[in-house]
A tleap script that builds the chain and sets N, CA, C and O, in Angstrom:
source leaprc.protein.ff14SB
mol = sequence {
  NMET ILE ASP THR ASP SER ILE LEU THR ILE
  CYS GLU GLU CYS ASP THR VAL TRP VAL ASP
  GLY GLU PRO SER GLY LYS PRO PRO PHE VAL
  ILE LEU ASP GLU TYR MET GLU SER PHE GLU
  LYS ALA PRO LEU TRP SER HIE LEU GLU ARG
  GLN GLU ARG GLY SER LYS CASN
}
set mol.1.N position { 29.637 15.205 -88.950 }
set mol.1.CA position { 30.967 15.734 -89.176 }
set mol.1.C position { 31.050 17.096 -88.509 }
set mol.1.O position { 30.125 17.904 -88.587 }
set mol.2.N position { 32.165 17.330 -87.857 }
set mol.2.CA position { 32.396 18.621 -87.205 }
set mol.2.C position { 32.376 19.712 -88.280 }
set mol.2.O position { 32.875 19.505 -89.386 }
set mol.3.N position { 31.805 20.862 -87.956 }
set mol.3.CA position { 31.702 22.032 -88.839 }
set mol.3.C position { 30.599 21.919 -89.890 }
set mol.3.O position { 30.478 22.805 -90.737 }
set mol.4.N position { 29.806 20.876 -89.862 }
set mol.4.CA position { 28.657 20.767 -90.772 }
set mol.4.C position { 27.493 20.189 -89.987 }
set mol.4.O position { 27.656 19.765 -88.843 }
set mol.5.N position { 26.342 20.172 -90.590 }
set mol.5.CA position { 25.179 19.544 -89.975 }
set mol.5.C position { 25.014 18.107 -90.444 }
set mol.5.O position { 23.989 17.486 -90.167 }
set mol.6.N position { 25.995 17.571 -91.142 }
set mol.6.CA position { 25.904 16.227 -91.694 }
set mol.6.C position { 25.930 15.180 -90.588 }
set mol.6.O position { 26.742 15.245 -89.664 }
set mol.7.N position { 25.029 14.220 -90.704 }
set mol.7.CA position { 25.053 13.063 -89.823 }
set mol.7.C position { 25.308 11.865 -90.718 }
set mol.7.O position { 24.548 11.590 -91.647 }
set mol.8.N position { 26.381 11.163 -90.426 }
set mol.8.CA position { 26.846 10.070 -91.272 }
set mol.8.C position { 26.821 8.760 -90.514 }
set mol.8.O position { 26.882 8.729 -89.285 }
set mol.9.N position { 26.732 7.689 -91.264 }
set mol.9.CA position { 26.995 6.366 -90.728 }
set mol.9.C position { 28.258 5.900 -91.426 }
set mol.9.O position { 28.321 5.899 -92.656 }
set mol.10.N position { 29.266 5.501 -90.656 }
set mol.10.CA position { 30.560 5.117 -91.229 }
set mol.10.C position { 30.942 3.740 -90.721 }
set mol.10.O position { 30.879 3.462 -89.523 }
set mol.11.N position { 31.340 2.883 -91.651 }
set mol.11.CA position { 31.854 1.572 -91.283 }
set mol.11.C position { 33.298 1.753 -90.825 }
set mol.11.O position { 34.143 2.215 -91.592 }
set mol.12.N position { 33.577 1.392 -89.585 }
set mol.12.CA position { 34.928 1.573 -89.045 }
set mol.12.C position { 35.926 0.598 -89.658 }
set mol.12.O position { 37.134 0.811 -89.554 }
set mol.13.N position { 35.446 -0.462 -90.293 }
set mol.13.CA position { 36.346 -1.442 -90.907 }
set mol.13.C position { 36.759 -1.057 -92.318 }
set mol.13.O position { 37.922 -1.220 -92.686 }
set mol.14.N position { 35.813 -0.541 -93.123 }
set mol.14.CA position { 36.141 -0.260 -94.525 }
set mol.14.C position { 36.007 1.204 -94.906 }
set mol.14.O position { 36.270 1.563 -96.053 }
set mol.15.N position { 35.594 2.077 -93.951 }
set mol.15.CA position { 35.453 3.522 -94.176 }
set mol.15.C position { 34.394 3.881 -95.213 }
set mol.15.O position { 34.485 4.934 -95.844 }
set mol.16.N position { 33.394 3.023 -95.399 }
set mol.16.CA position { 32.269 3.366 -96.260 }
set mol.16.C position { 31.374 4.339 -95.511 }
set mol.16.O position { 31.132 4.176 -94.315 }
set mol.17.N position { 30.881 5.358 -96.221 }
set mol.17.CA position { 30.035 6.390 -95.629 }
set mol.17.C position { 28.643 6.305 -96.234 }
set mol.17.O position { 28.487 6.216 -97.452 }
set mol.18.N position { 27.634 6.332 -95.370 }
set mol.18.CA position { 26.243 6.464 -95.801 }
set mol.18.C position { 25.768 7.794 -95.243 }
set mol.18.O position { 25.743 7.988 -94.027 }
set mol.19.N position { 25.391 8.710 -96.124 }
set mol.19.CA position { 25.045 10.056 -95.699 }
set mol.19.C position { 23.678 10.086 -95.033 }
set mol.19.O position { 23.509 10.758 -94.015 }
set mol.20.N position { 22.720 9.391 -95.571 }
set mol.20.CA position { 21.385 9.362 -94.991 }
set mol.20.C position { 20.941 7.923 -94.820 }
set mol.20.O position { 21.149 7.087 -95.700 }
set mol.21.N position { 20.336 7.646 -93.697 }
set mol.21.CA position { 19.757 6.331 -93.502 }
set mol.21.C position { 20.714 5.304 -92.942 }
set mol.21.O position { 21.840 5.611 -92.549 }
set mol.22.N position { 20.235 4.086 -92.917 }
set mol.22.CA position { 20.977 2.976 -92.358 }
set mol.22.C position { 21.927 2.366 -93.387 }
set mol.22.O position { 21.681 2.461 -94.590 }
set mol.23.N position { 22.989 1.753 -92.932 }
set mol.23.CA position { 23.918 1.099 -93.856 }
set mol.23.C position { 23.243 -0.001 -94.661 }
set mol.23.O position { 22.364 -0.710 -94.170 }
set mol.24.N position { 23.668 -0.119 -95.885 }
set mol.24.CA position { 23.215 -1.205 -96.746 }
set mol.24.C position { 24.325 -1.496 -97.738 }
set mol.24.O position { 25.265 -0.712 -97.872 }
set mol.25.N position { 24.224 -2.596 -98.419 }
set mol.25.CA position { 25.220 -2.954 -99.419 }
set mol.25.C position { 24.956 -2.316 -100.767 }
set mol.25.O position { 25.642 -2.611 -101.745 }
set mol.26.N position { 23.962 -1.441 -100.820 }
set mol.26.CA position { 23.569 -0.813 -102.078 }
set mol.26.C position { 23.880 0.679 -102.048 }
set mol.26.O position { 23.871 1.299 -100.984 }
set mol.27.N position { 24.156 1.256 -103.220 }
set mol.27.CA position { 24.360 2.701 -103.285 }
set mol.27.C position { 23.101 3.421 -102.806 }
set mol.27.O position { 22.037 2.807 -102.874 }
set mol.28.N position { 23.125 4.658 -102.332 }
set mol.28.CA position { 24.282 5.559 -102.410 }
set mol.28.C position { 25.204 5.435 -101.209 }
set mol.28.O position { 24.758 5.508 -100.064 }
set mol.29.N position { 26.450 5.252 -101.466 }
set mol.29.CA position { 27.472 5.308 -100.435 }
set mol.29.C position { 28.776 5.713 -101.087 }
set mol.29.O position { 28.955 5.538 -102.293 }
set mol.30.N position { 29.684 6.251 -100.297 }
set mol.30.CA position { 31.006 6.648 -100.781 }
set mol.30.C position { 32.031 6.230 -99.738 }
set mol.30.O position { 31.678 5.861 -98.618 }
set mol.31.N position { 33.279 6.290 -100.110 }
set mol.31.CA position { 34.379 6.015 -99.196 }
set mol.31.C position { 34.704 7.307 -98.442 }
set mol.31.O position { 34.613 8.397 -99.007 }
set mol.32.N position { 35.079 7.185 -97.180 }
set mol.32.CA position { 35.347 8.348 -96.335 }
set mol.32.C position { 36.308 9.331 -96.995 }
set mol.32.O position { 36.083 10.540 -96.936 }
set mol.33.N position { 37.369 8.839 -97.618 }
set mol.33.CA position { 38.334 9.734 -98.289 }
set mol.33.C position { 37.634 10.641 -99.294 }
set mol.33.O position { 37.854 11.853 -99.301 }
set mol.34.N position { 36.798 10.059 -100.134 }
set mol.34.CA position { 36.093 10.828 -101.168 }
set mol.34.C position { 35.121 11.824 -100.548 }
set mol.34.O position { 35.022 12.968 -100.991 }
set mol.35.N position { 34.410 11.381 -99.524 }
set mol.35.CA position { 33.440 12.260 -98.874 }
set mol.35.C position { 34.130 13.466 -98.251 }
set mol.35.O position { 33.690 14.600 -98.443 }
set mol.36.N position { 35.204 13.231 -97.509 }
set mol.36.CA position { 35.908 14.328 -96.857 }
set mol.36.C position { 36.544 15.277 -97.873 }
set mol.36.O position { 36.563 16.490 -97.665 }
set mol.37.N position { 37.060 14.733 -98.960 }
set mol.37.CA position { 37.643 15.577 -100.008 }
set mol.37.C position { 36.603 16.521 -100.591 }
set mol.37.O position { 36.941 17.636 -100.988 }
set mol.38.N position { 35.349 16.098 -100.651 }
set mol.38.CA position { 34.300 16.961 -101.206 }
set mol.38.C position { 34.068 18.190 -100.321 }
set mol.38.O position { 33.478 19.169 -100.777 }
set mol.39.N position { 34.522 18.154 -99.066 }
set mol.39.CA position { 34.454 19.294 -98.150 }
set mol.39.C position { 35.826 19.924 -97.946 }
set mol.39.O position { 36.015 20.753 -97.055 }
set mol.40.N position { 36.789 19.519 -98.787 }
set mol.40.CA position { 38.158 20.013 -98.722 }
set mol.40.C position { 38.782 19.760 -97.355 }
set mol.40.O position { 39.489 20.612 -96.817 }
set mol.41.N position { 38.512 18.581 -96.797 }
set mol.41.CA position { 39.089 18.158 -95.522 }
set mol.41.C position { 39.863 16.872 -95.727 }
set mol.41.O position { 39.518 16.049 -96.576 }
set mol.42.N position { 40.910 16.712 -94.940 }
set mol.42.CA position { 41.654 15.451 -94.954 }
set mol.42.C position { 40.767 14.359 -94.358 }
set mol.42.O position { 39.966 14.636 -93.465 }
set mol.43.N position { 40.897 13.125 -94.838 }
set mol.43.CA position { 40.060 12.035 -94.341 }
set mol.43.C position { 40.532 11.522 -92.979 }
set mol.43.O position { 41.011 10.394 -92.857 }
set mol.44.N position { 40.388 12.361 -91.973 }
set mol.44.CA position { 40.846 12.031 -90.632 }
set mol.44.C position { 39.647 11.871 -89.696 }
set mol.44.O position { 38.671 12.617 -89.786 }
set mol.45.N position { 39.734 10.891 -88.799 }
set mol.45.CA position { 38.669 10.675 -87.825 }
set mol.45.C position { 38.524 11.885 -86.914 }
set mol.45.O position { 37.459 12.076 -86.325 }
set mol.46.N position { 39.558 12.706 -86.779 }
set mol.46.CA position { 39.487 13.884 -85.910 }
set mol.46.C position { 38.516 14.940 -86.440 }
set mol.46.O position { 38.134 15.850 -85.703 }
set mol.47.N position { 38.116 14.830 -87.701 }
set mol.47.CA position { 37.120 15.746 -88.264 }
set mol.47.C position { 35.699 15.272 -87.980 }
set mol.47.O position { 34.731 15.920 -88.377 }
set mol.48.N position { 35.577 14.147 -87.296 }
set mol.48.CA position { 34.268 13.564 -87.028 }
set mol.48.C position { 33.988 13.574 -85.536 }
set mol.48.O position { 34.908 13.541 -84.719 }
set mol.49.N position { 32.734 13.618 -85.196 }
set mol.49.CA position { 32.305 13.549 -83.807 }
set mol.49.C position { 31.385 12.356 -83.668 }
set mol.49.O position { 30.371 12.266 -84.361 }
set mol.50.N position { 31.724 11.456 -82.793 }
set mol.50.CA position { 30.943 10.234 -82.601 }
set mol.50.C position { 29.643 10.546 -81.862 }
set mol.50.O position { 29.636 11.250 -80.852 }
set mol.51.N position { 28.555 10.009 -82.385 }
set mol.51.CA position { 27.255 10.110 -81.739 }
set mol.51.C position { 26.631 8.737 -81.680 }
set mol.51.O position { 26.795 7.926 -82.591 }
set mol.52.N position { 25.923 8.484 -80.616 }
set mol.52.CA position { 25.204 7.218 -80.512 }
set mol.52.C position { 23.979 7.275 -81.414 }
set mol.52.O position { 23.423 8.345 -81.659 }
set mol.53.N position { 23.571 6.123 -81.898 }
set mol.53.CA position { 22.374 6.068 -82.746 }
set mol.53.C position { 21.194 6.678 -82.024 }
set mol.53.O position { 20.979 6.439 -80.836 }
set mol.54.N position { 20.431 7.470 -82.760 }
set mol.54.CA position { 19.257 8.095 -82.195 }
set mol.54.C position { 19.541 9.411 -81.495 }
set mol.54.O position { 18.608 10.121 -81.120 }
set mol.55.N position { 20.809 9.751 -81.310 }
set mol.55.CA position { 21.178 10.996 -80.648 }
set mol.55.C position { 21.144 12.142 -81.646 }
set mol.55.O position { 21.557 11.974 -82.793 }
set mol.56.N position { 20.665 13.288 -81.232 }
set mol.56.CA position { 20.619 14.472 -82.092 }
set mol.56.C position { 21.762 15.423 -81.799 }
set mol.56.O position { 21.975 16.354 -82.576 }
set mol.57.N position { 22.516 15.239 -80.711 }
set mol.57.CA position { 23.605 16.156 -80.350 }
set mol.57.C position { 24.917 15.481 -80.478 }
set mol.57.O position { 25.954 16.091 -80.217 }
savepdb mol mol.pdb
quit
């Protein structure tokens, strides 16, 4: 996410967010709206920066 050091995995179909690790059907995960609200940001894709898997930048 822009303005933080967070690296997220987000499902583009359902907006599920996994903060650490690979996606799975098990918790911990949250919905993008809830995650962005916790940083007082609107749940907009413009607050995110796309990175390819394995990329650090």
